[in-house]
C-alpha positions in Angstrom: 23.2 -8.5 -16.2 21.9 -5.0 -15.4 22.2 -2.4 -18.1 24.9 0.2 -17.8 23.4 3.6 -16.9 24.6 7.1 -16.7 23.4 8.4 -13.3 23.6 12.2 -13.2 23.2 12.9 -9.5 23.1 16.7 -9.9 20.3 16.5 -12.5 18.1 14.3 -10.5 18.7 16.2 -7.3 17.6 19.4 -9.0 14.5 17.6 -10.4 13.6 16.2 -7.0 14.0 19.6 -5.3 12.0 21.3 -8.0 9.1 18.9 -8.0 9.0 18.6 -4.2 8.7 22.4 -3.8 6.2 22.7 -6.7 3.8 20.2 -5.0 4.3 21.5 -1.4 5.9 18.3 -0.1 7.9 19.3 3.0 10.5 16.5 2.6 11.2 13.5 0.4 13.9 10.8 -0.1 14.5 8.9 -3.3 16.4 5.7 -4.0 16.9 4.3 -7.5 18.4 0.9 -8.4 19.8 1.1 -11.9 22.8 -0.4 -13.6 23.3 -2.6 -10.5 23.9 0.4 -8.2 21.6 2.1 -5.7 21.6 5.9 -5.9 20.1 7.9 -3.0 18.9 11.5 -2.8 17.2 13.6 -0.2 15.3 16.9 -0.3 13.5 19.3 2.1 12.8 18.9 5.8 11.6 16.2 8.1 9.5 18.6 10.1 8.5 22.1 9.1 8.4 23.1 12.8 12.0 22.1 13.5 13.5 22.6 10.1 15.6 19.4 10.4 16.7 18.4 6.9 16.0 15.1 5.2 19.1 12.9 4.7 19.4 9.7 2.7 19.4 7.7 6.0 16.2 9.4 7.3 13.3 7.0 8.0 9.7 7.4 6.9 6.5 5.5 7.7 5.8 3.2 4.7 2.1 2.6 5.4 0.8 -0.3 3.4 4.2 -1.2 1.8 4.5 -3.1 5.1 2.2 -5.7 3.4 5.1 -6.6 1.1 7.3 -7.4 4.0 4.7 -9.5 5.7 4.0 -11.4 2.4 7.7 -12.0 2.0 7.8 -13.5 5.6 4.9 -15.7 4.8 6.4 -17.0 1.6 9.7 -17.7 3.4 7.8 -19.9 5.9 5.8 -21.5 3.1 8.9 -22.6 1.1 10.3 -24.4 4.1 7.1 -26.4 4.4 5.9 -24.7 7.6 2.8 -23.3 5.8 0.6 -24.5 2.9 -0.8 -21.5 1.1 -3.9 -23.3 0.0 -4.8 -24.7 3.4 -7.6 -23.0 5.4 -6.3 -20.4 7.8 -8.0 -22.3 10.7 -5.6 -25.2 10.1 -2.8 -22.9 11.4 -4.8 -20.5 13.5 -7.7 -22.4 15.1 -8.9 -19.3 16.9 -9.5 -17.5 13.5 -13.1 -16.6 13.0 -15.2 -14.4 10.8 -18.8 -13.2 11.0 -19.6 -15.9 8.4 -19.1 -19.5 9.7 -18.8 -20.9 6.2 -16.2 -18.2 5.3 -14.2 -19.1 8.4 -13.9 -22.7 7.2 -12.7 -21.9 3.7 -10.5 -18.7 3.7 -7.0 -19.7 2.7 -3.6 -18.1 3.3 -3.3 -17.5 -0.5 -6.6 -15.5 -0.4 -5.3 -13.4 2.4 -2.1 -12.6 0.4 -4.1 -11.8 -2.8 -6.8 -9.7 -1.1 -9.5 -12.2 -2.2 -10.5 -13.4 1.3 -13.4 -10.9 1.7 -12.0 -9.6 4.9 -12.3 -5.9 5.2 -9.7 -3.2 5.4 -10.3 -0.3 7.8 -10.8 -1.9 11.2 -8.4 0.4 13.1 -8.7 -1.3 16.6 -6.2 -0.5 19.3 -5.3 -3.5 21.4 -2.4 -1.9 23.2 1.4 -2.1 23.0 1.9 -5.6 24.4 3.4 -8.5 22.5 -0.1 -10.0 22.4 -1.6 -7.1 20.5 -1.9 -8.8 17.2 -3.5 -11.9 18.7 -6.0 -9.6 20.5 -6.7 -7.8 17.2 -7.5 -11.0 15.4 -9.8 -11.9 18.3 -11.6 -8.5 18.2 -12.1 -8.7 14.4 -14.4 -11.8 14.6 -17.6 -9.9 14.4 -16.6 -7.4 11.7 -18.7 -7.3 8.5 -16.9 -8.8 5.5 -16.7 -6.9 2.2 -17.7 -9.9 0.1 -17.7 -13.7 0.4 -14.2 -15.3 0.0 -13.1 -15.9 -3.6 -15.8 -13.8 -5.2 -13.9 -10.6 -5.7 -10.7 -8.7 -4.9 -11.1 -6.2 -2.0 -8.0 -4.6 -0.5 -7.7 -5.9 3.1 -5.5 -4.8 5.9 -7.3 -7.1 8.3 -6.2 -10.0 6.2 -2.6 -8.9 6.6 -2.9 -8.6 10.3 -4.2 -12.2 10.3 -1.1 -13.1 8.2 1.1 -11.4 10.9 -0.5 -13.6 13.5 0.2 -16.7 11.4 3.9 -15.6 11.4 3.8 -15.3 15.1 2.3 -18.8 15.6 4.7 -20.5 13.2 7.8 -18.8 14.4 7.0 -18.5 18.1 8.0 -14.9 18.2 6.3 -11.6 17.6 5.8 -10.3 14.1 8.2 -7.5 14.8 10.9 -10.0 16.0 10.3 -12.3 13.0 10.7 -9.5 10.6 14.0 -8.4 12.2 15.4 -11.9 12.3 14.2 -13.3 9.0 14.3 -10.2 6.7 16.0 -7.1 8.1 19.1 -9.0 9.4 19.8 -11.2 6.4 19.2 -8.3 4.0 21.4 -5.9 6.0 18.5 -3.5 6.4 20.0 -1.3 9.2 17.5 1.6 8.5 14.3 -0.5 8.9 12.2 -1.0 12.0 8.6 -1.4 13.2 8.3 0.4 16.5 8.3 4.1 17.3 11.0 3.7 20.0 13.3 2.2 17.4 12.7 5.1 15.1 14.0 7.5 17.8 17.6 6.4 17.0 17.2 7.8 13.5 16.2 11.0 11.7 12.5 10.3 11.5 10.0 12.1 9.3 6.9 13.8 10.7 3.7 13.7 8.7 2.1 16.9 7.5 -1.5 17.7 6.7 -3.1 20.6 4.9 -5.3 21.9 2.1 -4.4 21.2 -1.6 -2.0 23.8 -3.0 -0.9 25.1 0.4 2.1 24.4 2.6 1.0 21.6 5.0 1.6 21.8 8.7 2.9 19.1 11.1 0.2 16.5 11.9 -1.1 16.4 15.5 0.6 13.1 16.2 3.5 11.2 14.7 1.3 8.2 14.1 -2.3 7.3 15.0 -2.1 3.6 14.0 -1.8 1.1 16.8 0.9 -1.5 17.0 -1.6 -4.2 16.2 -1.9 -3.2 12.6 1.8 -3.4 12.0 1.7 -6.4 9.5 -0.4 -4.3 7.2 0.7 -0.8 7.8 3.8 -0.3 10.1 7.3 -0.6 8.7 9.5 2.5 9.1 12.5 2.7 6.7 14.7 4.7 4.5 14.1 4.8 0.8 17.4 3.0 0.3 16.3 0.1 2.5 13.0 -0.2 0.6 15.0 -0.6 -2.6 17.3 -3.2 -1.0 14.3 -5.3 -0.2 13.2 -4.9 -3.9 16.6 -5.8 -5.1 16.4 -9.2 -3.3 13.2 -9.9 -5.2 14.9 -8.9 -8.5 17.9 -11.1 -7.7 16.0 -14.3 -7.4 15.9 -14.1 -3.6 19.6 -13.3 -3.0 20.7 -10.8 -0.5 23.7 -8.5 -1.4 26.1 -10.7 0.5 24.9 -13.9 -1.3 22.5 -15.1 1.4 19.6 -17.0 -0.2 16.6 -15.3 1.6 14.0 -16.7 -0.8 14.1 -19.4 -3.4 13.9 -18.2 -7.0 10.6 -20.1 -7.5 9.1 -18.3 -4.4 10.1 -14.9 -5.8 8.5 -15.8 -9.1 5.3 -17.0 -7.4 4.9 -13.8 -5.5 4.6 -11.7 -8.7 2.4 -14.2 -10.6 -1.0 -12.8 -11.2 -3.6 -14.2 -8.8 -6.5 -11.9 -9.6 -7.4 -9.0 -11.9 -8.7 -5.7 -10.3 -11.8 -3.7 -11.3 -10.1 -0.5 -10.1 -7.0 -0.1 -12.4 -6.3 3.5 -11.6 -6.0 4.1 -7.8 -2.5 2.6 -7.7 -2.3 1.9 -11.5 -2.8 -1.8 -10.7 -3.6 -4.3 -13.4 -3.7 -7.2 -11.0 -2.5 -8.6 -7.7 0.0 -11.3 -6.9 1.0 -12.7 -3.5 1.6 -9.4 -1.8 2.7 -7.4 -4.8 0.7 -5.0 -6.9 1.2 -5.9 -10.5 1.5 -3.5 -13.4 1.4 -3.8 -17.2 3.1 -0.9 -18.9 2.3 -1.4 -22.6 3.4 -5.0 -22.4 6.3 -4.5 -19.9 5.4 -6.1 -16.6 6.3 -4.6 -13.3 5.5 -4.9 -9.6 5.5 -2.7 -6.5 3.2 -1.2 -3.8 2.0 2.2 -2.4 1.6 3.1 1.2 0.1 5.9 3.3 0.0 6.7 7.0 -0.9 10.0 8.8 0.6 12.6 6.4 3.3 10.2 5.0 3.2 8.6 1.6 5.5 6.0 0.0 5.8 4.5 -3.5 7.7 1.6 -4.9 8.0 0.5 -8.5 10.1 -2.3 -9.9 10.8 -3.3 -13.6 12.4 -6.8 -13.7 13.3 -6.6 -17.4 15.5 -3.5 -16.8 16.7 -4.4 -13.3 15.3 -1.1 -12.0 13.6 -0.4 -8.7 12.6 3.1 -7.5 11.3 4.1 -4.0 10.1 7.5 -2.9 9.1 8.3 0.6 7.5 11.6 1.6 5.9 13.4 4.5 2.9 15.3 3.2 1.6 17.8 0.6 0.9 16.7 -3.0 2.9 13.5 -2.6 0.9 11.7 -5.4 1.6 14.5 -7.9 5.3 14.4 -6.9 5.4 10.6 -7.4 3.7 10.8 -10.8 5.9 13.5 -12.3 9.2 12.1 -10.9 8.5 8.4 -11.7 7.4 9.2 -15.2 10.8 10.7 -16.0 12.8 8.1 -14.1 11.1 5.0 -15.5 11.2 6.3 -19.0 14.9 7.0 -18.8 16.1 3.9 -16.9 13.6 1.3 -17.8 12.1 2.5 -21.2 8.7 2.4 -19.5 6.0 5.0 -20.1 3.5 5.3 -17.2 -0.1 5.8 -18.2 -1.5 9.3 -18.3 -3.1 10.6 -15.1 -6.6 9.4 -14.4 -9.1 12.0 -15.5 -12.5 12.3 -17.1 -12.8 12.7 -20.9 -13.4 16.1 -22.5 -17.0 15.1 -23.1 -18.3 13.0 -20.3 -20.8 10.3 -21.2 -24.4 10.6 -20.0 -25.1 7.9 -17.4 -28.3 7.0 -15.5 -27.2 7.5 -11.9 -30.4 6.2 -10.5 -29.0 2.6 -10.5 -25.9 3.7 -8.5 -27.5 6.1 -6.1 -27.7 4.8 -2.5 -25.6 4.0 0.6 -22.7 1.7 0.5 -21.0 0.4 3.7 -17.9 -1.4 4.8 -16.2 -1.4 8.1 -15.1 2.1 9.1 -16.7 3.8 6.1 -20.1 4.9 4.8 -20.3 6.1 1.2 -23.4 7.9 0.0 -24.0 8.4 -3.8 -26.8 10.7 -5.1 -28.4 11.0 -8.5 -27.0 14.5 -8.9 -23.4 13.1 -9.1 -22.4 13.8 -5.5 -20.5 11.4 -3.3 -19.9 11.7 0.5 -17.3 9.6 2.1 -17.7 9.3 5.9 -15.2 7.8 8.3 -17.0 6.0 11.2 -16.4 3.5 14.0 -12.6 3.1 14.6 -11.8 5.3 11.6 -13.8 8.4 12.6 -10.9 10.4 14.0 -8.5 9.8 11.1 -10.0 12.2 8.6 -13.0 14.6 8.2 -15.8 13.7 5.9 -14.9 14.0 2.2 -17.4 15.6 -0.2 -16.8 14.8 -3.8 -18.3 15.7 -7.2 -18.5 12.8 -9.8 -17.8 13.0 -13.5 -18.5 10.0 -15.7 -15.6 8.3 -17.5 -17.4 5.2 -18.7 -20.8 3.7 -17.7 -19.4 2.3 -14.5 -16.2 4.4 -13.8 -16.3 7.9 -12.4 -13.7 10.5 -11.6 -14.2 12.2 -8.2 -12.8 15.6 -7.3 -12.1 16.8 -3.8 -10.3 13.8 -2.4 -7.1 15.7 -1.6 -3.7 15.7 -3.2 -2.3 12.6 -1.6 -5.3 10.3 -2.2 -5.0 10.9 -6.0 -3.3 13.2 -8.5 -6.2 15.3 -9.6 -9.1 12.9 -9.8 -9.9 9.8 -7.6 -11.4 6.7 -9.4 -14.8 5.5 -8.2 -15.7 2.2 -9.8 -19.2 0.6 -9.6 -19.2 -3.2 -10.0 -21.3 -6.3 -9.3 -19.8 -9.2 -7.3 -20.3 -12.7 -8.6 -22.9 -13.1 -5.9 -25.0 -10.4 -7.6 -24.4 -7.8 -4.9 -23.7 -4.3 -6.2 -20.7 -2.5 -4.8 -18.5 0.5 -5.2 -14.7 0.4 -5.3 -12.9 3.4 -3.8 -9.2 2.9 -2.9 -9.5 -0.7 -4.2 -11.9 -1.6 -1.4 -15.3 -3.0 -2.2 -18.2 -1.5 -0.3 -21.5 -3.4 -0.7 -24.7 -1.4 -1.4 -27.4 -1.4 1.3 -30.3 -3.6 0.3 
């Protein structure tokens, strides 16, 4: 049974307003499940140009939180026997192919769910708006370089989730969008959740904002630059309340609010069972990964959730099963990460007796590290990372990612012999410092983790 809580709406509204303004976030919506009840708050504006206010039923782009929805769909199909998580993807999707013929034969659905397939992340390829866009994306990704061989490391992969979306389409005989509506949105009563821009037009929809740290951001040049084809990994549009309603189903052993059994209790448990540890434990405070869920360990208290980002919109979800608490924050620009950190620290401590770790930062006295072994060029699809011996890092967006952001120039400060703090990434990529983690894959290949993505070093 959920713990009884005293929800002071006025207090938390004032706190949301205060922190949102302090961190130059134009608009935000918050939903908190505590004591068995969902409490919703809104603050600021959806668009600084129009001044339209955020309301609790306003919808925001969730970015990568879409992966949780796709994973839930896959697990629903698996529990009915329509999928075997440990079977090779090619058993379900014969047209699936990677640049490595051996990898093509062995990559499993479980590896796609847990980001251990080796497939890369930032292949932002537009295959149009047709219902065949995901199938065409999977076809186009065949020649894309992999981050690592399957099963050798974790590397965050949006491409893998688009492949999962295509598996959903093949098994259900419908589009990923339709399957999501019929198998999740409808049974859960998620009336403020959708996947397509034209569906969002029926709601008060947030516009992303971009700008320099510490300044009021301006509306982005476009509502969204992501193509329909990347939907399974990056395109769900929803209210904060609907995000928490999805989380509540996972807390309630797969039951919807009306008693519908959406997932079996064993399936829910399997999704948040640790599949892999992560070298980068700071970018999203992850200790490991389950089947779709980011997993946390807060001084012995386990939790799960996910973060998401699109063009100028940022979303955060944290769930504490032992307390029956779920918190979702959706925002449209500015210092969203700082707003999340300050707000969630207070909310989780009060309602779940959880203390979030301190913000990632270098120590007062940085250790002396020989940078010669790390200096060089690291590449993965869409990104080139250059590290120099004088503690400088350049992050270049290339190929299909080149128009999404200007080059980032960062200074590095050592935290340990392999972990560095980078400044200059921007307020919504990190709080004040972005983690840069150097690691060696089980194959012996050196790589650098930024944003949980492994980029191999040029030979």
